[in-house]
C-alpha positions as CSV (number, residue, x, y, z in Angstrom):
1,M,15.0,34.2,-11.5
2,A,15.6,33.6,-7.4
3,V,19.4,32.4,-6.6
4,C,19.2,30.5,-3.2
5,F,22.2,29.4,-1.6
6,D,22.8,25.7,-1.7
7,R,23.7,24.0,2.1
8,G,23.9,20.6,0.4
9,E,21.2,17.9,1.2
10,R,22.3,17.6,5.2
11,G,22.6,21.7,5.8
12,G,26.5,21.2,5.5
13,N,28.9,24.2,4.4
14,L,27.7,26.7,1.8
15,Q,29.0,25.3,-1.8
16,G,27.7,27.6,-4.1
17,L,24.4,29.0,-5.6
18,H,21.7,27.4,-7.3
19,T,18.4,28.3,-8.8
20,P,15.0,26.7,-8.0
21,P,14.0,23.4,-8.9
22,T,12.1,23.8,-12.4
23,S,12.0,20.1,-12.8
24,E,9.4,17.3,-12.8
25,I,12.4,15.0,-10.6
26,M,13.9,16.7,-7.4
27,T,16.7,15.7,-5.1
28,R,15.6,15.8,-1.7
29,R,17.4,19.0,-1.1
30,E,15.2,20.6,-3.9
31,A,11.8,18.7,-2.8
32,A,12.7,20.4,0.7
33,Q,13.1,23.9,-0.9
34,Y,10.1,23.8,-3.1
35,M,8.2,23.0,-0.1
36,R,9.6,25.8,2.2
37,T,10.8,23.1,4.6
38,S,14.2,21.6,6.0
39,V,15.6,18.3,4.3
40,R,15.9,17.0,8.0
41,Y,11.7,17.4,7.9
42,L,11.8,15.4,4.5
43,E,14.3,12.6,5.8
44,D,12.4,12.4,9.1
45,L,9.1,11.8,7.0
46,A,11.1,9.3,4.6
47,R,12.4,7.5,7.9
48,E,8.7,7.2,10.0
49,G,6.3,7.6,7.1
50,G,3.4,9.8,6.5
51,G,5.5,12.4,3.7
52,P,5.2,12.4,-0.2
53,I,6.1,9.3,-2.1
54,F,10.0,8.8,-3.3
55,A,12.2,6.8,-5.2
56,K,14.7,5.7,-3.6
57,L,17.7,4.8,-6.4
58,G,19.8,2.0,-4.8
59,A,20.6,0.0,-1.8
60,G,21.6,1.2,1.6
61,R,21.7,4.6,3.3
62,R,23.5,6.8,1.0
63,A,21.2,6.0,-2.0
64,P,20.0,8.8,-4.0
65,V,16.5,9.7,-3.3
66,R,14.5,11.4,-5.6
67,Y,10.7,13.1,-5.5
68,R,8.1,13.6,-8.3
69,R,7.0,17.2,-8.3
70,A,3.0,15.9,-8.7
71,D,3.9,13.4,-5.6
72,V,4.9,16.8,-3.4
73,D,1.5,18.6,-5.2
74,A,-0.3,15.7,-4.1
75,W,0.9,15.5,-0.6
76,I,0.7,18.6,0.3
77,A,-3.1,18.5,-1.0
78,R,-4.2,15.6,1.0
79,N,-2.7,17.5,4.0
80,L,-4.7,21.0,3.3
81,V,-6.6,21.7,6.8
82,T,-8.8,25.0,7.6
83,N,-7.8,25.4,10.9
84,T,-5.4,23.7,13.5
85,S,-8.2,21.8,15.3
86,D,-8.7,19.8,11.8
87,V,-6.1,17.6,12.5
88,K,-5.0,15.8,15.6
89,R,-1.9,14.4,16.0
90,G,-0.8,11.9,13.3
91,E,-4.1,12.3,11.2
92,A,-2.1,13.6,8.8
93,W,-0.1,10.7,8.6
94,K,-3.0,8.0,8.7
95,N,-4.8,9.8,6.1
96,N,-1.5,10.2,4.0
97,H,-0.8,6.3,4.5
98,L,-4.4,5.4,3.9
99,A,-4.4,7.3,0.5
100,T,-1.1,5.6,-0.6
101,A,-2.1,2.4,0.0
102,C,-5.5,3.1,-2.2
103,Q,-3.6,4.0,-4.8
104,E,-1.4,1.4,-4.9
105,G,-4.2,-1.5,-5.1
């Protein structure tokens, strides 16, 4: 099993070691690790729209956020392309937004 450094949700100081996420429910840090991207990128997607759907557990800026592994996998699948010409800037967000709207009703 791989061991990774834990820099905290916002990339702060090293706080210890942890293993890659195995749960169906992931924190933002775990989701970023699973996607091999930064927490900042997921924060930007959450603020601007277009990223994987997530649950915000409470109100306010500091409320915990959780991602379901299936939703992250579905978002990745919706954003697959065969080359960089397949997607114009903003097109992936539009496709994701429409797919999410269709799922909601």
